[in-house]
N, C-alpha and C positions, 0 to 999 in steps of 0.2 A: 504494500500500500504506500503510495507516495505521500510526502509531507503535506501537500495541499489538500488531499482527500482523507487525511487521518481523522478518525473519529475519536474524540476524547472520552475516556472512561470516567464514570462518576467518582467523586471523591468521598471517602468515608466521613460522614459528619462527626463521628467520634474523634477522628484524626484531626479535623479542623479545630475542634475544641482544645486540643492539646498543643498545637503549634503556636509559636511566637516568632516574631521577627528576629533573625539572627544578629541584626545590627543593634536594635534598640531594646530587645527582649520585651517589646510591647505587643499589643494585640494586632491581629491580622483580620482583614475582612475578605470574604470570598466574592469575587466578581465573576458571576456565572457567565455573563456574555463574553468576556475575554478569557475565561478559564484561568484566572490568576488569583493569587493571594496578595492583597495589597496592604502595605505598611504605610499609612498616611504620615506617621512621624518620621520615618526614614526617607519617604518619597520614592519608594521602590515597589515594584510589582513582580512577584515571583511566579514563574510559569508552572502550570500543572501539565505533565505529560503522561499519558496512559494511566491517569488516576494517581500519579505520584507527584507531590509537590517538590519542585527543585529549589531548595532553600540555599542556593549559592549566590552570593552577591555578584559574582561574575556573570551569572545567567539572568540576573534581574534586569528589569526594564525601568529606567528613570520615569517617574510620572511627573507631569507638568501641571502645576496648580494655577497657572496664569489664566485669566478669563479670556 
């Protein structure tokens, strides 16, 4: 299956309750539309691939708060 047609697996809700931002140790919110875990405090969004959160800063996307 190619990257563009890859279907994301659901994330275990119990796992989401346990995870924190690896940078700030603060809470994460789940962005279902982008399939990411977002740390507002760190300004990072961590991807979820095949149902597994990738909690590496090098893999995170910078989020932009500007209107």
